[in-house]
N, CA, C and O atoms as CSV, one atom per row, in Angstrom:
chain,resi,resn,atom,element,x,y,z
A,1,MET,N,N,11.187,-24.218,41.760
A,1,MET,CA,C,11.428,-23.273,40.805
A,1,MET,C,C,11.658,-24.211,39.626
A,1,MET,O,O,11.120,-23.840,38.583
A,2,ARG,N,N,12.412,-25.460,39.572
A,2,ARG,CA,C,12.278,-25.969,38.610
A,2,ARG,C,C,10.855,-26.660,37.877
A,2,ARG,O,O,10.743,-27.040,36.711
A,3,ARG,N,N,9.877,-26.682,38.912
A,3,ARG,CA,C,8.207,-26.878,38.310
A,3,ARG,C,C,8.039,-25.561,37.542
A,3,ARG,O,O,7.686,-25.499,36.365
A,4,SER,N,N,8.286,-24.667,38.216
A,4,SER,CA,C,7.681,-23.366,37.947
A,4,SER,C,C,8.528,-22.660,36.226
A,4,SER,O,O,7.820,-21.964,35.498
A,5,ALA,N,N,9.461,-22.853,35.963
A,5,ALA,CA,C,10.148,-23.092,34.619
A,5,ALA,C,C,9.638,-23.935,33.733
A,5,ALA,O,O,9.501,-23.510,32.586
A,6,LEU,N,N,9.128,-25.690,34.125
A,6,LEU,CA,C,8.704,-25.861,32.904
A,6,LEU,C,C,7.005,-25.765,32.614
A,6,LEU,O,O,6.548,-26.231,31.570
A,7,VAL,N,N,6.019,-25.042,33.758
A,7,VAL,CA,C,4.918,-24.587,33.542
A,7,VAL,C,C,5.051,-23.396,32.489
A,7,VAL,O,O,4.382,-23.258,31.466
A,8,LEU,N,N,6.414,-22.283,33.133
A,8,LEU,CA,C,6.458,-21.182,31.674
A,8,LEU,C,C,6.707,-21.829,30.614
A,8,LEU,O,O,6.145,-21.437,29.591
A,9,LEU,N,N,7.394,-22.718,30.553
A,9,LEU,CA,C,7.797,-23.258,28.942
A,9,LEU,C,C,6.905,-23.871,28.754
A,9,LEU,O,O,6.587,-23.671,27.581
A,10,GLY,N,N,5.947,-24.855,29.409
A,10,GLY,CA,C,4.599,-24.998,28.638
A,10,GLY,C,C,3.643,-24.197,28.075
A,10,GLY,O,O,3.094,-24.377,26.987
A,11,VAL,N,N,3.461,-23.295,28.863
A,11,VAL,CA,C,2.679,-22.254,28.548
A,11,VAL,C,C,3.029,-21.274,27.175
A,11,VAL,O,O,2.306,-20.860,26.269
A,12,LEU,N,N,4.619,-21.094,27.495
A,12,LEU,CA,C,4.499,-20.615,25.923
A,12,LEU,C,C,5.054,-21.203,24.711
A,12,LEU,O,O,5.379,-20.637,23.668
A,13,ILE,N,N,5.108,-22.493,25.039
A,13,ILE,CA,C,5.063,-23.707,23.645
A,13,ILE,C,C,3.183,-23.400,23.195
A,13,ILE,O,O,2.730,-23.178,22.071
A,14,LEU,N,N,2.557,-23.477,24.283
A,14,LEU,CA,C,1.046,-23.330,23.855
A,14,LEU,C,C,0.929,-21.859,23.005
A,14,LEU,O,O,0.668,-21.716,21.811
A,15,VAL,N,N,1.085,-21.282,23.569
A,15,VAL,CA,C,0.480,-19.834,23.215
A,15,VAL,C,C,1.369,-19.908,21.630
A,15,VAL,O,O,0.654,-19.806,20.634
A,16,ALA,N,N,2.483,-20.034,21.468
A,16,ALA,CA,C,3.425,-20.160,20.106
A,16,ALA,C,C,2.647,-20.670,19.152
A,16,ALA,O,O,2.559,-20.264,17.993
A,17,SER,N,N,1.978,-21.729,19.739
A,17,SER,CA,C,1.276,-22.583,19.036
A,17,SER,C,C,0.254,-22.380,17.957
A,17,SER,O,O,0.129,-22.803,16.808
A,18,ILE,N,N,-0.545,-21.447,18.867
A,18,ILE,CA,C,-2.103,-20.588,18.518
A,18,ILE,C,C,-2.243,-19.489,17.307
A,18,ILE,O,O,-1.811,-18.336,17.330
A,19,PRO,N,N,-2.558,-19.775,16.836
A,19,PRO,CA,C,-2.597,-18.273,15.075
A,19,PRO,C,C,-2.899,-17.310,16.035
A,19,PRO,O,O,-3.430,-17.333,17.145
A,20,ALA,N,N,-2.334,-16.309,15.186
A,20,ALA,CA,C,-2.442,-15.066,15.866
A,20,ALA,C,C,-3.823,-14.753,15.174
A,20,ALA,O,O,-4.155,-14.991,14.013
A,21,ALA,N,N,-4.475,-14.213,16.094
A,21,ALA,CA,C,-6.000,-13.892,16.086
A,21,ALA,C,C,-6.852,-14.883,15.029
A,21,ALA,O,O,-7.619,-14.534,14.132
A,22,GLY,N,N,-6.554,-15.906,15.338
A,22,GLY,CA,C,-7.131,-16.994,14.407
A,22,GLY,C,C,-7.209,-16.928,13.046
A,22,GLY,O,O,-8.191,-17.270,12.387
A,23,LYS,N,N,-5.800,-16.329,12.456
A,23,LYS,CA,C,-5.637,-16.213,11.313
A,23,LYS,C,C,-4.620,-17.697,10.478
A,23,LYS,O,O,-3.586,-18.098,11.012
A,24,THR,N,N,-5.008,-18.147,9.528
A,24,THR,CA,C,-4.480,-19.390,9.399
A,24,THR,C,C,-3.612,-19.077,7.950
A,24,THR,O,O,-3.485,-19.994,7.138
A,25,GLY,N,N,-2.973,-17.609,7.655
A,25,GLY,CA,C,-2.134,-17.875,6.555
A,25,GLY,C,C,-3.256,-17.646,5.063
A,25,GLY,O,O,-4.479,-17.605,5.197
A,26,PHE,N,N,-2.754,-17.553,4.086
A,26,PHE,CA,C,-3.556,-16.791,2.849
A,26,PHE,C,C,-3.650,-17.940,1.958
A,26,PHE,O,O,-4.394,-17.816,0.985
A,27,SER,N,N,-2.902,-19.252,2.156
A,27,SER,CA,C,-2.979,-20.050,1.113
A,27,SER,C,C,-4.023,-21.122,1.294
A,27,SER,O,O,-4.466,-21.368,2.415
A,28,GLY,N,N,-4.352,-21.649,0.413
A,28,GLY,CA,C,-5.964,-21.850,0.158
A,28,GLY,C,C,-6.811,-22.093,-0.729
A,28,GLY,O,O,-6.364,-21.905,-1.860
A,29,VAL,N,N,-8.601,-22.677,-0.653
A,29,VAL,CA,C,-9.454,-22.287,-1.692
A,29,VAL,C,C,-10.576,-21.710,-0.975
A,29,VAL,O,O,-11.066,-22.206,0.040
A,30,TYR,N,N,-10.979,-20.599,-1.563
A,30,TYR,CA,C,-12.063,-20.049,-1.722
A,30,TYR,C,C,-13.182,-19.706,-2.742
A,30,TYR,O,O,-13.122,-19.781,-3.969
A,31,ASN,N,N,-14.109,-19.352,-2.039
A,31,ASN,CA,C,-15.050,-18.876,-2.712
A,31,ASN,C,C,-15.477,-17.545,-2.984
A,31,ASN,O,O,-16.249,-17.234,-2.077
A,32,VAL,N,N,-15.328,-16.450,-3.930
A,32,VAL,CA,C,-15.474,-15.154,-4.223
A,32,VAL,C,C,-16.656,-14.403,-4.745
A,32,VAL,O,O,-17.328,-14.702,-5.733
A,33,SER,N,N,-16.820,-13.347,-3.910
A,33,SER,CA,C,-17.507,-12.970,-4.524
A,33,SER,C,C,-17.478,-11.368,-5.061
A,33,SER,O,O,-16.759,-10.726,-4.296
A,34,GLY,N,N,-17.912,-10.707,-5.899
A,34,GLY,CA,C,-17.111,-9.705,-6.045
A,34,GLY,C,C,-17.913,-8.570,-6.887
A,34,GLY,O,O,-18.852,-9.063,-7.512
A,35,VAL,N,N,-17.742,-6.936,-7.080
A,35,VAL,CA,C,-17.786,-6.727,-8.036
A,35,VAL,C,C,-17.383,-5.719,-8.819
A,35,VAL,O,O,-16.935,-4.675,-8.345
A,36,ASN,N,N,-17.497,-5.927,-10.016
A,36,ASN,CA,C,-16.850,-5.297,-11.194
A,36,ASN,C,C,-17.129,-4.059,-11.766
A,36,ASN,O,O,-17.999,-4.196,-12.626
A,37,PRO,N,N,-16.646,-2.570,-11.614
A,37,PRO,CA,C,-17.221,-1.386,-11.732
A,37,PRO,C,C,-17.597,-1.794,-12.978
A,37,PRO,O,O,-16.937,-2.534,-13.707
A,38,GLY,N,N,-19.128,-1.096,-13.328
A,38,GLY,CA,C,-19.731,-1.152,-14.444
A,38,GLY,C,C,-20.192,-2.323,-15.350
A,38,GLY,O,O,-20.567,-2.356,-16.522
A,39,VAL,N,N,-20.047,-3.189,-14.481
A,39,VAL,CA,C,-19.993,-4.829,-15.273
A,39,VAL,C,C,-21.181,-5.216,-14.036
A,39,VAL,O,O,-22.358,-5.190,-14.393
A,40,GLY,N,N,-20.956,-5.467,-13.015
A,40,GLY,CA,C,-21.969,-5.889,-12.339
A,40,GLY,C,C,-21.277,-6.964,-11.385
A,40,GLY,O,O,-20.074,-7.182,-11.239
A,41,ALA,N,N,-22.592,-7.699,-10.654
A,41,ALA,CA,C,-21.608,-8.594,-9.467
A,41,ALA,C,C,-20.899,-10.059,-10.351
A,41,ALA,O,O,-21.290,-10.354,-11.481
A,42,TYR,N,N,-20.096,-10.658,-9.800
A,42,TYR,CA,C,-19.396,-11.791,-10.262
A,42,TYR,C,C,-19.387,-13.193,-8.972
A,42,TYR,O,O,-19.398,-12.761,-7.819
A,43,LYS,N,N,-19.376,-14.163,-9.054
A,43,LYS,CA,C,-18.863,-14.942,-8.210
A,43,LYS,C,C,-18.043,-16.068,-8.943
A,43,LYS,O,O,-18.102,-16.152,-10.170
A,44,GLY,N,N,-17.150,-17.079,-8.072
A,44,GLY,CA,C,-16.169,-17.987,-8.873
A,44,GLY,C,C,-15.474,-18.588,-7.790
A,44,GLY,O,O,-16.079,-18.794,-6.738
A,45,THR,N,N,-14.181,-18.920,-7.929
A,45,THR,CA,C,-13.148,-19.797,-7.148
A,45,THR,C,C,-12.278,-18.967,-6.859
A,45,THR,O,O,-12.377,-17.961,-7.561
A,46,LEU,N,N,-11.237,-18.925,-5.932
A,46,LEU,CA,C,-9.532,-18.280,-5.970
A,46,LEU,C,C,-9.158,-19.105,-5.532
A,46,LEU,O,O,-9.877,-19.633,-4.685
A,47,THR,N,N,-7.879,-19.697,-5.816
A,47,THR,CA,C,-6.902,-20.635,-5.351
A,47,THR,C,C,-5.566,-19.568,-5.077
A,47,THR,O,O,-5.176,-18.582,-5.701
A,48,ILE,N,N,-5.026,-20.309,-3.743
A,48,ILE,CA,C,-3.727,-19.372,-3.277
A,48,ILE,C,C,-2.957,-20.341,-2.971
A,48,ILE,O,O,-3.324,-21.204,-2.174
A,49,ALA,N,N,-1.611,-20.360,-3.627
A,49,ALA,CA,C,-0.897,-21.858,-2.918
A,49,ALA,C,C,0.453,-20.856,-3.225
A,49,ALA,O,O,0.827,-20.118,-4.136
A,50,PRO,N,N,1.101,-21.437,-1.474
A,50,PRO,CA,C,2.866,-21.045,-1.526
A,50,PRO,C,C,3.502,-21.383,-2.552
A,50,PRO,O,O,3.287,-22.383,-3.238
A,51,ARG,N,N,4.548,-20.340,-2.758
A,51,ARG,CA,C,5.635,-21.368,-3.229
A,51,ARG,C,C,6.828,-20.090,-2.909
A,51,ARG,O,O,6.918,-18.918,-3.273
A,52,GLY,N,N,7.470,-20.781,-2.241
A,52,GLY,CA,C,8.400,-20.440,-1.181
A,52,GLY,C,C,8.122,-18.923,-0.561
A,52,GLY,O,O,7.193,-18.880,0.246
A,53,GLU,N,N,8.683,-17.906,-0.786
A,53,GLU,CA,C,8.015,-16.765,-0.225
A,53,GLU,C,C,6.937,-16.126,-1.249
A,53,GLU,O,O,6.894,-14.898,-1.173
A,54,VAL,N,N,6.315,-16.540,-1.918
A,54,VAL,CA,C,5.683,-15.854,-3.037
A,54,VAL,C,C,4.043,-16.625,-2.976
A,54,VAL,O,O,3.725,-17.558,-2.239
A,55,TYR,N,N,3.298,-16.024,-3.826
A,55,TYR,CA,C,2.182,-17.007,-3.676
A,55,TYR,C,C,1.790,-17.131,-4.808
A,55,TYR,O,O,1.712,-16.016,-5.324
A,56,ASP,N,N,1.446,-18.052,-5.593
A,56,ASP,CA,C,0.749,-18.404,-7.272
A,56,ASP,C,C,-0.900,-18.155,-6.851
A,56,ASP,O,O,-1.578,-18.473,-5.874
A,57,VAL,N,N,-1.161,-17.430,-8.098
A,57,VAL,CA,C,-2.654,-17.287,-7.416
A,57,VAL,C,C,-3.636,-17.683,-8.742
A,57,VAL,O,O,-3.241,-17.750,-9.906
A,58,HIS,N,N,-4.446,-17.825,-8.463
A,58,HIS,CA,C,-5.645,-18.406,-9.711
A,58,HIS,C,C,-6.919,-18.281,-9.560
A,58,HIS,O,O,-7.345,-19.135,-8.781
A,59,TRP,N,N,-7.769,-17.546,-9.991
A,59,TRP,CA,C,-9.140,-17.311,-10.236
A,59,TRP,C,C,-9.910,-18.099,-11.448
A,59,TRP,O,O,-9.390,-18.157,-12.563
A,60,ALA,N,N,-11.172,-18.700,-11.170
A,60,ALA,CA,C,-11.987,-19.217,-11.642
A,60,ALA,C,C,-13.270,-18.851,-11.744
A,60,ALA,O,O,-14.165,-19.393,-11.095
A,61,ILE,N,N,-13.500,-17.635,-12.802
A,61,ILE,CA,C,-14.644,-16.959,-13.063
A,61,ILE,C,C,-15.353,-16.951,-14.228
A,61,ILE,O,O,-14.755,-16.709,-15.276
A,62,ALA,N,N,-16.614,-17.191,-14.229
A,62,ALA,CA,C,-17.735,-17.124,-15.119
A,62,ALA,C,C,-16.729,-18.062,-16.358
A,62,ALA,O,O,-16.297,-17.451,-17.335
A,63,GLY,N,N,-16.545,-19.003,-16.247
A,63,GLY,CA,C,-15.852,-19.981,-17.092
A,63,GLY,C,C,-14.526,-19.238,-17.694
A,63,GLY,O,O,-13.948,-19.653,-18.698
A,64,THR,N,N,-14.076,-17.968,-16.879
A,64,THR,CA,C,-12.534,-17.583,-17.593
A,64,THR,C,C,-11.922,-17.930,-15.966
A,64,THR,O,O,-12.410,-18.042,-14.841
A,65,GLN,N,N,-10.291,-18.040,-16.719
A,65,GLN,CA,C,-9.482,-18.106,-15.951
A,65,GLN,C,C,-8.391,-17.057,-15.407
A,65,GLN,O,O,-7.900,-16.507,-16.393
A,66,TYR,N,N,-8.103,-16.810,-14.807
A,66,TYR,CA,C,-7.032,-15.437,-14.155
A,66,TYR,C,C,-5.896,-16.185,-13.267
A,66,TYR,O,O,-6.062,-17.040,-12.398
A,67,GLY,N,N,-4.819,-15.669,-13.696
A,67,GLY,CA,C,-3.508,-15.834,-12.935
A,67,GLY,C,C,-2.733,-14.884,-12.398
A,67,GLY,O,O,-2.785,-13.730,-12.824
A,68,GLY,N,N,-2.061,-15.184,-11.570
A,68,GLY,CA,C,-1.214,-13.945,-11.054
A,68,GLY,C,C,-0.162,-14.770,-10.107
A,68,GLY,O,O,-0.028,-15.992,-10.041
A,69,VAL,N,N,0.670,-13.572,-9.265
A,69,VAL,CA,C,1.442,-13.740,-8.440
A,69,VAL,C,C,1.579,-13.152,-7.314
A,69,VAL,O,O,2.043,-12.091,-7.732
A,70,GLY,N,N,1.527,-13.021,-6.126
A,70,GLY,CA,C,1.512,-12.480,-4.932
A,70,GLY,C,C,2.804,-12.394,-3.978
A,70,GLY,O,O,3.794,-13.119,-4.075
A,71,ILE,N,N,2.645,-11.581,-3.231
A,71,ILE,CA,C,3.701,-11.481,-1.879
A,71,ILE,C,C,2.853,-10.831,-0.753
A,71,ILE,O,O,1.985,-9.961,-0.676
A,72,ALA,N,N,3.567,-11.726,0.143
A,72,ALA,CA,C,2.179,-11.403,1.787
A,72,ALA,C,C,2.981,-9.644,2.242
A,72,ALA,O,O,3.935,-9.045,1.746
A,73,ASN,N,N,2.326,-9.404,3.037
A,73,ASN,CA,C,3.147,-8.041,3.904
A,73,ASN,C,C,1.900,-7.604,5.447
A,73,ASN,O,O,1.117,-6.654,5.482
A,74,GLY,N,N,2.127,-8.690,6.557
A,74,GLY,CA,C,1.541,-9.036,7.357
A,74,GLY,C,C,0.504,-9.598,7.032
A,74,GLY,O,O,0.511,-10.714,6.514
A,75,ASP,N,N,-0.740,-8.819,7.315
A,75,ASP,CA,C,-1.909,-9.222,6.892
A,75,ASP,C,C,-2.400,-9.026,5.550
A,75,ASP,O,O,-3.582,-9.150,5.230
A,76,MET,N,N,-1.284,-8.661,4.636
A,76,MET,CA,C,-2.378,-8.078,2.991
A,76,MET,C,C,-1.098,-8.888,2.387
A,76,MET,O,O,0.053,-9.178,2.716
A,77,LEU,N,N,-1.869,-9.047,1.463
A,77,LEU,CA,C,-1.375,-10.332,0.256
A,77,LEU,C,C,-1.717,-9.489,-1.039
A,77,LEU,O,O,-2.844,-9.406,-1.526
A,78,SER,N,N,-0.487,-8.829,-1.560
A,78,SER,CA,C,-0.625,-7.951,-3.098
A,78,SER,C,C,-0.302,-8.820,-4.294
A,78,SER,O,O,0.746,-9.463,-4.371
A,79,VAL,N,N,-1.329,-8.813,-5.309
A,79,VAL,CA,C,-1.171,-9.820,-6.573
A,79,VAL,C,C,-1.146,-8.795,-7.676
A,79,VAL,O,O,-1.899,-7.838,-7.854
A,80,ALA,N,N,-0.066,-9.227,-8.409
A,80,ALA,CA,C,-0.893,-8.618,-9.644
A,80,ALA,C,C,-0.786,-10.159,-11.168
A,80,ALA,O,O,0.036,-11.048,-11.392
A,81,TYR,N,N,-1.864,-9.804,-11.721
A,81,TYR,CA,C,-2.244,-11.110,-12.207
A,81,TYR,C,C,-2.632,-10.434,-14.333
A,81,TYR,O,O,-2.506,-9.327,-14.857
A,82,THR,N,N,-2.934,-11.322,-14.694
A,82,THR,CA,C,-3.855,-10.969,-16.393
A,82,THR,C,C,-4.501,-12.643,-16.370
A,82,THR,O,O,-4.545,-13.590,-15.586
A,83,GLY,N,N,-4.974,-12.286,-17.842
A,83,GLY,CA,C,-6.034,-13.186,-18.167
A,83,GLY,C,C,-5.202,-14.100,-19.227
A,83,GLY,O,O,-4.063,-13.871,-19.636
A,84,GLY,N,N,-6.116,-15.278,-19.599
A,84,GLY,CA,C,-5.448,-16.194,-21.138
A,84,GLY,C,C,-4.327,-15.713,-21.520
A,84,GLY,O,O,-3.192,-16.172,-21.399
A,85,ASP,N,N,-4.887,-14.278,-22.227
A,85,ASP,CA,C,-3.911,-14.131,-23.520
A,85,ASP,C,C,-2.883,-13.081,-23.097
A,85,ASP,O,O,-1.936,-12.791,-23.828
A,86,HIS,N,N,-3.073,-12.563,-22.000
A,86,HIS,CA,C,-1.906,-11.654,-21.358
A,86,HIS,C,C,-1.672,-10.155,-22.382
A,86,HIS,O,O,-0.694,-9.570,-22.849
A,87,SER,N,N,-3.101,-9.967,-22.399
A,87,SER,CA,C,-2.718,-8.779,-23.484
A,87,SER,C,C,-3.159,-7.246,-22.251
A,87,SER,O,O,-2.919,-6.053,-22.435
A,88,TRP,N,N,-3.648,-7.721,-21.406
A,88,TRP,CA,C,-3.766,-6.680,-20.003
A,88,TRP,C,C,-3.216,-7.740,-18.625
A,88,TRP,O,O,-3.037,-8.942,-18.431
A,89,PHE,N,N,-3.093,-6.468,-17.874
A,89,PHE,CA,C,-2.712,-6.642,-16.178
A,89,PHE,C,C,-3.699,-6.027,-15.431
A,89,PHE,O,O,-4.594,-5.315,-15.888
A,90,GLY,N,N,-3.485,-6.367,-14.068
A,90,GLY,CA,C,-4.174,-5.948,-13.314
A,90,GLY,C,C,-2.951,-6.080,-11.648
A,90,GLY,O,O,-1.758,-6.380,-11.650
A,91,VAL,N,N,-3.787,-5.749,-10.508
A,91,VAL,CA,C,-3.451,-5.769,-9.505
A,91,VAL,C,C,-4.318,-5.618,-8.290
A,91,VAL,O,O,-4.969,-4.582,-8.425
A,92,ALA,N,N,-4.572,-6.171,-7.253
A,92,ALA,CA,C,-5.022,-6.519,-6.040
A,92,ALA,C,C,-4.754,-6.778,-4.956
A,92,ALA,O,O,-3.633,-7.217,-4.700
A,93,THR,N,N,-5.862,-6.555,-3.807
A,93,THR,CA,C,-4.430,-6.104,-2.683
A,93,THR,C,C,-6.155,-6.898,-1.586
A,93,THR,O,O,-7.349,-6.601,-1.558
A,94,TYR,N,N,-5.343,-7.875,-0.933
A,94,TYR,CA,C,-6.001,-8.868,-0.174
A,94,TYR,C,C,-5.803,-8.337,1.641
A,94,TYR,O,O,-4.739,-8.661,2.168
A,95,THR,N,N,-6.449,-7.847,2.178
A,95,THR,CA,C,-6.512,-7.931,3.795
A,95,THR,C,C,-7.242,-9.313,4.641
A,95,THR,O,O,-8.434,-9.617,4.633
A,96,GLN,N,N,-6.329,-9.881,5.216
A,96,GLN,CA,C,-7.059,-10.794,5.776
A,96,GLN,C,C,-8.152,-10.715,7.077
A,96,GLN,O,O,-7.726,-10.007,7.990
A,97,GLN,N,N,-8.980,-11.091,7.226
A,97,GLN,CA,C,-9.973,-10.908,7.967
A,97,GLN,C,C,-9.462,-11.669,9.172
A,97,GLN,O,O,-8.703,-12.629,9.033
A,98,PRO,N,N,-9.940,-11.177,10.535
A,98,PRO,CA,C,-9.857,-12.544,12.142
A,98,PRO,C,C,-10.170,-13.439,11.972
A,98,PRO,O,O,-9.734,-14.331,12.700
A,99,ASP,N,N,-11.238,-13.813,10.776
A,99,ASP,CA,C,-11.843,-15.279,10.394
A,99,ASP,C,C,-11.619,-16.392,9.497
A,99,ASP,O,O,-12.221,-17.460,9.380
A,100,GLY,N,N,-10.364,-15.782,8.734
A,100,GLY,CA,C,-9.834,-15.988,7.824
A,100,GLY,C,C,-10.111,-16.137,6.727
A,100,GLY,O,O,-9.710,-17.111,6.091
A,101,SER,N,N,-11.074,-14.955,6.087
A,101,SER,CA,C,-11.182,-14.575,5.208
A,101,SER,C,C,-10.529,-13.342,4.482
A,101,SER,O,O,-9.818,-12.491,5.017
A,102,LEU,N,N,-10.835,-13.394,3.406
A,102,LEU,CA,C,-10.130,-11.810,2.601
A,102,LEU,C,C,-11.090,-10.827,1.731
A,102,LEU,O,O,-12.145,-11.174,1.199
A,103,LYS,N,N,-10.648,-9.840,1.703
A,103,LYS,CA,C,-11.497,-8.540,1.852
A,103,LYS,C,C,-10.695,-7.630,0.735
A,103,LYS,O,O,-9.757,-6.895,1.045
A,104,GLY,N,N,-11.164,-7.773,-0.519
A,104,GLY,CA,C,-9.990,-7.287,-1.694
A,104,GLY,C,C,-10.470,-5.896,-2.498
A,104,GLY,O,O,-11.582,-5.378,-2.402
A,105,ARG,N,N,-9.826,-5.624,-2.967
A,105,ARG,CA,C,-9.415,-4.498,-4.059
A,105,ARG,C,C,-8.890,-4.685,-4.992
A,105,ARG,O,O,-7.885,-5.354,-4.756
A,106,TRP,N,N,-9.051,-4.348,-6.520
A,106,TRP,CA,C,-8.454,-4.730,-7.559
A,106,TRP,C,C,-8.817,-3.714,-8.432
A,106,TRP,O,O,-9.726,-2.894,-8.298
A,107,ALA,N,N,-7.681,-3.899,-9.729
A,107,ALA,CA,C,-8.014,-2.694,-10.570
A,107,ALA,C,C,-7.254,-3.215,-12.015
A,107,ALA,O,O,-6.170,-3.774,-11.851
A,108,VAL,N,N,-7.735,-3.072,-13.367
A,108,VAL,CA,C,-6.842,-3.231,-14.713
A,108,VAL,C,C,-6.534,-1.999,-15.153
A,108,VAL,O,O,-7.250,-1.043,-15.452
A,109,ALA,N,N,-4.965,-2.207,-15.151
A,109,ALA,CA,C,-4.765,-1.339,-16.162
A,109,ALA,C,C,-5.731,-0.694,-17.543
A,109,ALA,O,O,-6.247,-1.438,-18.376
A,110,GLY,N,N,-5.822,0.563,-17.568
A,110,GLY,CA,C,-6.072,0.970,-18.646
A,110,GLY,C,C,-7.940,0.954,-18.514
A,110,GLY,O,O,-8.657,1.487,-19.362
A,111,GLY,N,N,-8.394,0.330,-17.448
A,111,GLY,CA,C,-9.629,0.049,-17.319
A,111,GLY,C,C,-10.534,0.942,-16.308
A,111,GLY,O,O,-10.047,2.070,-16.231
A,112,SER,N,N,-11.567,0.810,-15.600
A,112,SER,CA,C,-12.480,1.812,-14.936
A,112,SER,C,C,-11.235,2.149,-13.742
A,112,SER,O,O,-10.234,1.578,-13.309
A,113,PRO,N,N,-12.082,3.638,-13.479
A,113,PRO,CA,C,-11.388,4.604,-12.607
A,113,PRO,C,C,-11.583,4.736,-10.987
A,113,PRO,O,O,-11.263,5.577,-10.148
A,114,LYS,N,N,-12.302,3.420,-10.970
A,114,LYS,CA,C,-13.257,2.982,-9.701
A,114,LYS,C,C,-12.700,1.409,-9.350
A,114,LYS,O,O,-12.790,0.497,-10.171
A,115,PRO,N,N,-12.201,1.269,-8.202
A,115,PRO,CA,C,-11.472,0.326,-8.108
A,115,PRO,C,C,-12.874,-1.253,-7.706
A,115,PRO,O,O,-13.961,-1.072,-7.157
A,116,GLY,N,N,-12.328,-2.618,-8.197
A,116,GLY,CA,C,-13.527,-3.638,-7.765
A,116,GLY,C,C,-13.244,-3.909,-6.585
A,116,GLY,O,O,-12.258,-3.574,-5.929
A,117,THR,N,N,-14.478,-4.777,-6.194
A,117,THR,CA,C,-14.110,-5.415,-4.762
A,117,THR,C,C,-14.497,-6.770,-4.709
A,117,THR,O,O,-15.389,-7.382,-5.296
A,118,GLU,N,N,-13.668,-7.104,-3.909
A,118,GLU,CA,C,-14.069,-9.246,-4.136
A,118,GLU,C,C,-14.021,-9.780,-2.086
A,118,GLU,O,O,-13.318,-9.336,-1.178
A,119,ASN,N,N,-14.579,-10.337,-2.084
A,119,ASN,CA,C,-14.560,-11.009,-0.636
A,119,ASN,C,C,-14.151,-12.394,-1.253
A,119,ASN,O,O,-14.456,-12.899,-2.334
A,120,ALA,N,N,-13.232,-12.923,-0.056
A,120,ALA,CA,C,-13.114,-14.716,-0.451
A,120,ALA,C,C,-13.387,-15.085,0.945
A,120,ALA,O,O,-13.198,-14.446,1.980
A,121,VAL,N,N,-13.992,-16.538,0.698
A,121,VAL,CA,C,-14.343,-17.451,1.734
A,121,VAL,C,C,-13.609,-18.291,1.608
A,121,VAL,O,O,-13.544,-18.741,0.464
A,122,ARG,N,N,-12.507,-19.063,2.892
A,122,ARG,CA,C,-12.081,-20.441,2.621
A,122,ARG,C,C,-13.084,-21.449,2.561
A,122,ARG,O,O,-14.072,-21.275,3.275
A,123,LYS,N,N,-13.016,-22.616,1.747
A,123,LYS,CA,C,-13.954,-23.208,1.307
A,123,LYS,C,C,-13.968,-24.335,2.151
A,123,LYS,O,O,-14.824,-25.207,2.002
């Protein structure tokens, strides 16, 4: 009986240490590629850093810097962001894929009526 309990405990510890569906969390540095409606394709870098229960989010795209703050809900990360002059704002939602990459949709207040799309692959 004791040996069975120890084996069961070992299996439970092993299972608990495996990330769900291979997911590794949102934090990290990613290569991004996306489509800006009416403008075209773009590429850049996305950095997501945890800060307590929120995430600091930073993009570097074509020499332009964007920053925001996000909150996670399950496999989704919602982000409010702006550019350097803070004269506008946008929202983005990323869904984490089983391989840890992110699929995103985003929009800017007063911008295109069609959302942009963005894929992010961890570096």
